DRENPA-3360 file (N, C-alpha, C; in nm, 2 decimals, always signed):
BEGIN
1 = RLKPAGKE = +6.05/-2.71/-2.85/+6.15/-2.75/-2.75/+6.25/-2.64/-2.73 ~ +6.28/-2.61/-2.59/+6.36/-2.50/-2.56/+6.51/-2.54/-2.56 ~ +6.59/-2.45/-2.60/+6.74/-2.47/-2.60/+6.78/-2.46/-2.45 ~ +6.90/-2.51/-2.42/+6.94/-2.51/-2.28/+6.94/-2.37/-2.21 ~ +6.98/-2.27/-2.29/+6.98/-2.13/-2.23/+6.83/-2.09/-2.21 ~ +6.74/-2.12/-2.30/+6.60/-2.09/-2.28/+6.54/-2.16/-2.17 ~ +6.57/-2.29/-2.15/+6.52/-2.36/-2.04/+6.57/-2.31/-1.90 ~ +6.69/-2.27/-1.90/+6.75/-2.21/-1.78/+6.68/-2.08/-1.74;
9 = AWDSRRII = +6.65/-2.00/-1.84/+6.58/-1.87/-1.82/+6.44/-1.90/-1.78 ~ +6.37/-1.99/-1.84/+6.24/-2.03/-1.80/+6.23/-2.08/-1.65 ~ +6.32/-2.17/-1.62/+6.33/-2.22/-1.48/+6.36/-2.10/-1.38 ~ +6.45/-2.01/-1.42/+6.48/-1.90/-1.33/+6.36/-1.81/-1.30 ~ +6.27/-1.80/-1.39/+6.15/-1.72/-1.37/+6.07/-1.78/-1.25 ~ +6.06/-1.91/-1.25/+5.98/-1.97/-1.15/+6.05/-1.96/-1.01 ~ +6.18/-1.98/-1.01/+6.26/-1.96/-0.89/+6.25/-1.82/-0.83 ~ +6.27/-1.72/-0.92/+6.26/-1.58/-0.88/+6.12/-1.55/-0.82;
17 = SSQEARLR = +6.02/-1.60/-0.89/+5.89/-1.57/-0.84/+5.87/-1.63/-0.70 ~ +5.92/-1.75/-0.68/+5.91/-1.82/-0.55/+5.99/-1.74/-0.44 ~ +6.10/-1.70/-0.48/+6.19/-1.62/-0.38/+6.13/-1.49/-0.35 ~ +6.06/-1.42/-0.45/+6.00/-1.29/-0.42/+5.88/-1.31/-0.33 ~ +5.80/-1.42/-0.34/+5.69/-1.45/-0.25/+5.74/-1.47/-0.11 ~ +5.85/-1.54/-0.10/+5.91/-1.57/+0.03/+5.96/-1.44/+0.10 ~ +6.02/-1.35/+0.02/+6.07/-1.23/+0.07/+5.95/-1.14/+0.12 ~ +5.84/-1.14/+0.05/+5.72/-1.07/+0.09/+5.67/-1.13/+0.23;
25 = ELSQLLFA = +5.67/-1.26/+0.23/+5.62/-1.33/+0.36/+5.71/-1.29/+0.48 ~ +5.84/-1.29/+0.46/+5.93/-1.26/+0.57/+5.93/-1.11/+0.60 ~ +5.91/-1.03/+0.51/+5.90/-0.88/+0.53/+5.77/-0.86/+0.62 ~ +5.66/-0.92/+0.59/+5.54/-0.90/+0.67/+5.56/-0.95/+0.81 ~ +5.63/-1.06/+0.83/+5.66/-1.11/+0.96/+5.75/-1.02/+1.04 ~ +5.85/-0.96/+0.97/+5.93/-0.86/+1.04/+5.85/-0.74/+1.09 ~ +5.77/-0.69/+1.01/+5.69/-0.57/+1.05/+5.58/-0.61/+1.15 ~ +5.53/-0.73/+1.15/+5.43/-0.77/+1.24/+5.49/-0.79/+1.38;
33 = VGPDAPPI = +5.61/-0.84/+1.39/+5.67/-0.87/+1.52/+5.76/-0.75/+1.56 ~ +5.86/-0.72/+1.49/+5.95/-0.61/+1.52/+6.02/-0.61/+1.65 ~ +6.10/-0.52/+1.67/+6.18/-0.51/+1.80/+6.09/-0.45/+1.91 ~ +6.13/-0.47/+2.04/+6.06/-0.42/+2.15/+6.07/-0.26/+2.14 ~ +5.96/-0.20/+2.19/+5.96/-0.05/+2.20/+6.07/-0.01/+2.30 ~ +6.14/+0.10/+2.26/+6.24/+0.15/+2.36/+6.17/+0.22/+2.47 ~ +6.24/+0.23/+2.59/+6.18/+0.29/+2.70/+6.18/+0.45/+2.69 ~ +6.08/+0.50/+2.63/+6.07/+0.65/+2.60/+5.95/+0.70/+2.69;
41 = QDIADKLP = +5.98/+0.81/+2.75/+5.87/+0.88/+2.83/+5.82/+1.00/+2.75 ~ +5.69/+1.01/+2.74/+5.63/+1.12/+2.67/+5.60/+1.23/+2.77 ~ +5.68/+1.33/+2.77/+5.66/+1.44/+2.87/+5.61/+1.57/+2.81 ~ +5.56/+1.56/+2.68/+5.52/+1.67/+2.61/+5.41/+1.76/+2.68 ~ +5.32/+1.69/+2.75/+5.21/+1.76/+2.82/+5.26/+1.83/+2.95 ~ +5.38/+1.80/+2.99/+5.44/+1.86/+3.11/+5.53/+1.98/+3.08 ~ +5.56/+2.00/+2.96/+5.66/+2.11/+2.92/+5.59/+2.24/+2.91 ~ +5.67/+2.35/+2.93/+5.61/+2.48/+2.91/+5.56/+2.51/+2.77;
49 = IHPTRRYG = +5.46/+2.59/+2.76/+5.41/+2.62/+2.62/+5.38/+2.77/+2.62 ~ +5.39/+2.83/+2.50/+5.36/+2.97/+2.48/+5.22/+3.00/+2.51 ~ +5.18/+3.11/+2.57/+5.04/+3.14/+2.60/+4.95/+3.15/+2.48 ~ +5.00/+3.19/+2.36/+4.92/+3.20/+2.24/+4.96/+3.13/+2.12 ~ +5.09/+3.10/+2.10/+5.14/+3.04/+1.98/+5.12/+2.89/+1.99 ~ +5.09/+2.82/+1.88/+5.07/+2.68/+1.87/+5.13/+2.62/+1.74 ~ +5.18/+2.50/+1.75/+5.22/+2.43/+1.62/+5.10/+2.38/+1.56 ~ +5.10/+2.36/+1.42/+5.00/+2.30/+1.35/+4.99/+2.15/+1.39;
57 = TRPLGAIR = +4.87/+2.09/+1.37/+4.85/+1.95/+1.40/+4.80/+1.88/+1.28 ~ +4.80/+1.74/+1.29/+4.75/+1.66/+1.18/+4.70/+1.53/+1.25 ~ +4.62/+1.45/+1.18/+4.57/+1.33/+1.24/+4.68/+1.23/+1.27 ~ +4.67/+1.16/+1.38/+4.77/+1.06/+1.41/+4.80/+0.96/+1.30 ~ +4.70/+0.92/+1.22/+4.71/+0.83/+1.11/+4.80/+0.88/+1.00 ~ +4.82/+1.01/+1.00/+4.91/+1.08/+0.89/+5.05/+1.07/+0.93 ~ +5.09/+1.04/+1.06/+5.22/+1.04/+1.10/+5.29/+0.90/+1.06 ~ +5.40/+0.91/+0.99/+5.46/+0.79/+0.94/+5.60/+0.76/+1.01;
65 = SIVIHHTA = +5.65/+0.86/+1.07/+5.78/+0.84/+1.14/+5.80/+0.95/+1.25 ~ +5.90/+0.92/+1.33/+5.93/+1.02/+1.44/+6.07/+1.06/+1.43 ~ +6.10/+1.17/+1.49/+6.24/+1.22/+1.50/+6.27/+1.24/+1.65 ~ +6.38/+1.18/+1.69/+6.42/+1.20/+1.83/+6.54/+1.29/+1.83 ~ +6.53/+1.41/+1.89/+6.64/+1.51/+1.89/+6.71/+1.49/+2.02 ~ +6.84/+1.48/+2.01/+6.92/+1.47/+2.14/+7.00/+1.60/+2.15 ~ +6.98/+1.66/+2.27/+7.06/+1.78/+2.30/+7.18/+1.74/+2.39 ~ +7.30/+1.76/+2.34/+7.42/+1.72/+2.41/+7.45/+1.83/+2.51;
73 = TSSSITPE = +7.39/+1.83/+2.62/+7.42/+1.92/+2.73/+7.45/+1.85/+2.86 ~ +7.48/+1.92/+2.96/+7.50/+1.86/+3.09/+7.37/+1.81/+3.14 ~ +7.38/+1.71/+3.23/+7.25/+1.66/+3.29/+7.17/+1.76/+3.37 ~ +7.23/+1.87/+3.40/+7.16/+1.97/+3.48/+7.07/+2.05/+3.38 ~ +7.09/+2.04/+3.25/+7.00/+2.11/+3.15/+6.89/+2.01/+3.12 ~ +6.78/+2.02/+3.18/+6.66/+1.93/+3.17/+6.58/+1.96/+3.04 ~ +6.50/+1.87/+3.00/+6.41/+1.90/+2.89/+6.32/+2.02/+2.92 ~ +6.28/+2.03/+3.05/+6.20/+2.14/+3.09/+6.27/+2.28/+3.07;
81 = RVAQYQVT = +6.40/+2.28/+3.11/+6.48/+2.40/+3.09/+6.49/+2.44/+2.94 ~ +6.52/+2.34/+2.86/+6.53/+2.37/+2.71/+6.40/+2.42/+2.66 ~ +6.28/+2.36/+2.70/+6.15/+2.41/+2.66/+6.13/+2.55/+2.71 ~ +6.16/+2.58/+2.83/+6.14/+2.71/+2.89/+6.22/+2.82/+2.81 ~ +6.34/+2.79/+2.78/+6.42/+2.88/+2.70/+6.36/+2.90/+2.56 ~ +6.32/+2.80/+2.50/+6.26/+2.81/+2.36/+6.13/+2.89/+2.36 ~ +6.05/+2.87/+2.47/+5.93/+2.95/+2.48/+5.95/+3.09/+2.52 ~ +6.03/+3.12/+2.62/+6.04/+3.25/+2.67/+6.14/+3.34/+2.60;
89 = RKGLPG = +6.25/+3.28/+2.55/+6.35/+3.36/+2.48/+6.34/+3.36/+2.33 ~ +6.29/+3.25/+2.28/+6.28/+3.24/+2.13/+6.14/+3.26/+2.08 ~ +6.05/+3.26/+2.17/+5.91/+3.28/+2.13/+5.85/+3.17/+2.05 ~ +5.90/+3.05/+2.07/+5.85/+2.93/+2.00/+5.72/+2.88/+2.07 ~ +5.63/+2.81/+2.00/+5.51/+2.76/+2.06/+5.53/+2.67/+2.18 ~ +5.63/+2.59/+2.18/+5.66/+2.50/+2.29/+5.58/+2.37/+2.27;
% end
């Protein structure tokens, strides 16, 4: 026969297990549904590139996150102009 503290601990294990299962269920639902995709345009294939230099690649399945870099410039400085500068002046692959 369990003492009151022992019974409370025993009952708590069952409750915790149930709550952990519910948390896993809700987490899966969140990842399955998720928010709407933001309106992002992929213009990478339209930007200038260096004639010989290239960045390394990896399989798409190996990519786990993205980084969006925001350049705080006037609206007259387009992504194309930034890419052109990086390729022609800095010698980056583009």
